[in-house]
Structure formats: structure tokens, C-alpha cells
C-alpha positions in Angstrom: 0.0 0.0 0.0 1.5 3.3 -1.1 1.3 6.0 1.6 1.3 9.7 0.8 0.5 12.8 2.9 -1.2 16.0 1.8 -1.8 19.2 3.6 -5.1 21.1 3.0 -8.6 21.5 4.4 -11.2 19.3 6.1 -13.0 15.8 7.1 -14.3 13.3 10.5 -16.3 9.6 13.4 -16.7 5.3 13.3 -15.0 2.8 11.1 -16.9 2.1 7.9 -15.9 0.2 4.8 -17.7 0.5 1.6 -16.9 -1.3 -1.6 -17.7 0.3 -4.9 -17.6 -0.7 -8.5 -14.3 1.1 -9.0 -12.8 1.8 -5.6 -12.9 0.2 -2.1 -13.2 3.2 0.3 -12.5 2.9 4.0 -13.3 5.9 6.2 -11.5 5.1 9.4 -13.2 7.5 11.7 -11.3 8.9 14.6 -13.2 9.6 17.9 -14.8 13.0 18.1 -12.7 15.1 20.3 -14.2 17.9 22.5 -11.9 20.6 23.9 -12.7 23.6 26.0 -11.4 27.1 26.3 -11.7 29.2 29.5 -13.9 32.3 29.5 -13.9 34.4 32.6 -16.5 36.7 34.2 -18.4 36.9 37.4 -21.9 37.1 35.8 -23.5 35.5 32.8 -24.1 38.9 31.2 -20.3 39.4 31.2 -19.7 35.9 29.7 -22.4 36.3 27.1 -21.1 39.7 26.0 -17.8 38.0 25.3 -19.3 35.0 23.6 -21.5 37.2 21.3 -18.4 38.9 20.1 -17.0 35.6 18.8 -18.3 33.9 15.7 -20.5 31.3 17.3 -18.3 30.8 20.4 -17.7 27.2 19.5 -15.7 25.6 16.7 -15.7 22.3 14.8 -12.7 21.3 12.8 -13.4 18.5 10.4 -10.6 16.9 8.5 -10.2 15.0 5.3 -6.6 16.0 4.9 -5.1 18.9 6.9 -1.9 16.9 7.3 -3.9 13.7 7.9 -2.6 10.6 6.0 -4.5 8.7 3.4 -3.4 5.5 1.8 -4.3 3.9 -1.4 -3.6 0.8 -3.5 -3.4 0.9 -7.2 -3.4 -1.3 -10.2 -2.0 0.2 -13.5 -2.2 3.7 -12.0 -5.9 3.3 -11.2 -6.9 3.6 -7.5 -8.4 0.3 -6.3 -8.5 1.0 -2.5 -8.6 4.3 -0.6 -8.4 4.8 3.1 -9.0 8.2 4.7 -8.8 9.1 8.3 -11.5 11.7 9.1 -11.8 13.4 12.5 -14.0 16.0 14.2 -12.7 18.3 16.9 -15.2 20.4 18.7 -14.1 23.3 20.9 -16.5 24.9 23.4 -16.4 27.6 26.1 -15.9 26.7 29.8 -16.8 29.3 32.4 -13.9 29.7 34.8 -16.2 30.8 37.6 -18.8 28.0 37.0 -18.2 26.3 40.4 -18.9 29.4 42.4 -22.1 30.4 40.4 -25.6 29.8 41.6 -27.7 26.9 40.3 -29.9 29.1 38.0 -26.7 30.6 36.4 -25.2 27.2 35.9 -28.4 25.8 34.3 -28.6 28.8 31.9 -25.0 28.5 30.9 -25.3 24.7 30.5 -28.2 25.3 28.0 -26.1 27.8 26.0 -23.2 25.4 25.8 -25.5 22.5 24.9 -26.9 24.6 22.0 -23.4 25.4 20.8 -22.4 21.8 21.0 -25.5 20.8 18.9 -24.5 23.4 16.4 -20.9 22.1 16.2 -22.2 18.6 15.9 -24.1 19.8 12.8 -20.7 20.6 11.3 -19.6 17.0 12.0 -22.7 15.8 10.2 -21.6 17.8 7.2 -18.3 15.9 7.2 -20.2 12.6 7.0 -22.3 14.0 4.1 -19.3 15.1 2.1 -17.6 11.8 2.6 -20.8 10.2 1.4 -20.6 12.4 -1.7 -17.0 11.2 -2.2 -18.2 7.6 -1.8 -20.8 8.1 -4.5 -18.3 9.6 -6.8 -15.9 6.7 -6.3 -18.7 4.3 -7.1 -19.0 5.6 -10.6 -15.6 6.9 -11.5 -12.1 5.6 -11.9 -9.4 7.7 -10.2 -5.8 7.7 -11.4 -3.0 7.9 -8.9 -2.0 11.3 -10.2 -5.5 12.6 -9.6 -6.2 11.5 -6.0 -4.6 14.5 -4.2 -6.6 17.0 -6.3 -9.8 14.9 -5.8 -9.5 14.9 -2.1 -8.6 18.6 -2.0 -11.8 19.3 -4.1 -13.9 17.5 -1.5 -12.2 19.3 1.3 -13.1 22.6 -0.4 -16.7 21.3 -0.8 -16.8 20.7 2.9 -15.6 24.2 3.6 -18.3 25.6 1.3 -20.9 23.4 3.2 -19.6 24.9 6.5 -19.9 28.4 5.3 -23.5 27.8 4.1 -24.5 26.1 7.4 -23.0 29.0 9.4 -24.7 31.5 7.2 -28.1 29.8 7.7 -27.6 29.5 11.5 -25.7 32.7 12.1 -22.8 30.6 13.3 -25.1 28.9 15.8 -26.5 32.0 17.3 -30.0 31.2 16.1 -30.0 28.2 18.4 -28.5 30.0 21.4 -30.4 32.3 23.7 -28.3 34.9 25.5 -31.6 36.5 26.6 -33.7 35.7 29.7 -30.8 35.7 32.0 -32.0 35.1 35.6 -31.6 38.3 37.6 -29.1 36.7 40.0 -26.8 36.1 37.0 -26.9 39.6 35.5 
């Protein structure tokens, strides 16, 4: 199996193997990783003002390449097997004063973070969709060894376009997050 590395854009979750007329594709999903960044403030109103200033407050990185490896087997310069290693990394806010906050404040903050997490998981679903599109392409097309890097880059670009569209439709997740109705004790 010849191994090459590319550096580019995006893809990501479970091991699935699909066999197509032309290419056997294996998407060896890595576990979704969730990271947190600290955000400080005594009151939720302080926290939410900081979060509203960020685009969405959470992030999801989906990888198809971005320095990830992919492997392929070939026969007469035609790809016969392709393995990709998609992964999803979600980053969410963590309130540094959470432990000293009142229960109503914690509950409100938890709802906001859960809504952000759901939005970022939507990005992960887009990775699966784009990999499905790649799988469909490979069912019906032969791919030469000198075309594989460009093909994967084009699907990474497609994923980036899907991300932009999704964020535009959801205002980077803000449509699902309510920074309003903060309990009085948390203002």
C-alpha cells in the first residue's frame, strides 16, 4: 500500500468500509474530540457579551486531509482501494467561575453550551455528508493515482463551502443560542 501525505482542508467519526464498482473506500473515523477554552467573568451577562463577540463561540474542525494521512492501493495507476482518516474536533467555552455560580446561572450556561455543542455537531454531520458524496463519486468513476490528491482537495473545499453555508443559515449557531432571559441573579 503506497502512503502519501497531503496538507489542505477538512473531514471526521466510526470505522466504515464501503466497496464500490471502482474503488474500495475505507473511512477510518477517529473519535470526536471535545476541547474547552476558558472564558472568565463573574456574571453571565459578562460571559455572554464576550461570547456574542465571537463567531459562534464554539468551533468544529473536520478533517479529510489537513496533514492527515490517506493510503491507497493501485493497479496500473488506477486507485483500487482508498483509506481516509476523518476526525472531528469540537471546541466549546468553559466558564472559569462556574463552580462558584448559583444553580440558575449554571443551568442557563449549560443550556447555552449544549446549544453550541449541537451546532458544532451539525458541522460534524456535514463531514459525513461530504464523505458520502465522495463515496458516491468513487462508485462511478475511476481515479488515477496522479488525480487522488486533487480529488481529495476538491472534496475538502466542498466541505468548507458546506460549513460556510451552514454557518450563514444558523448565524454561526446564534439562532440556536439564547443569550436572553438571563436570571436576575446572573446579570
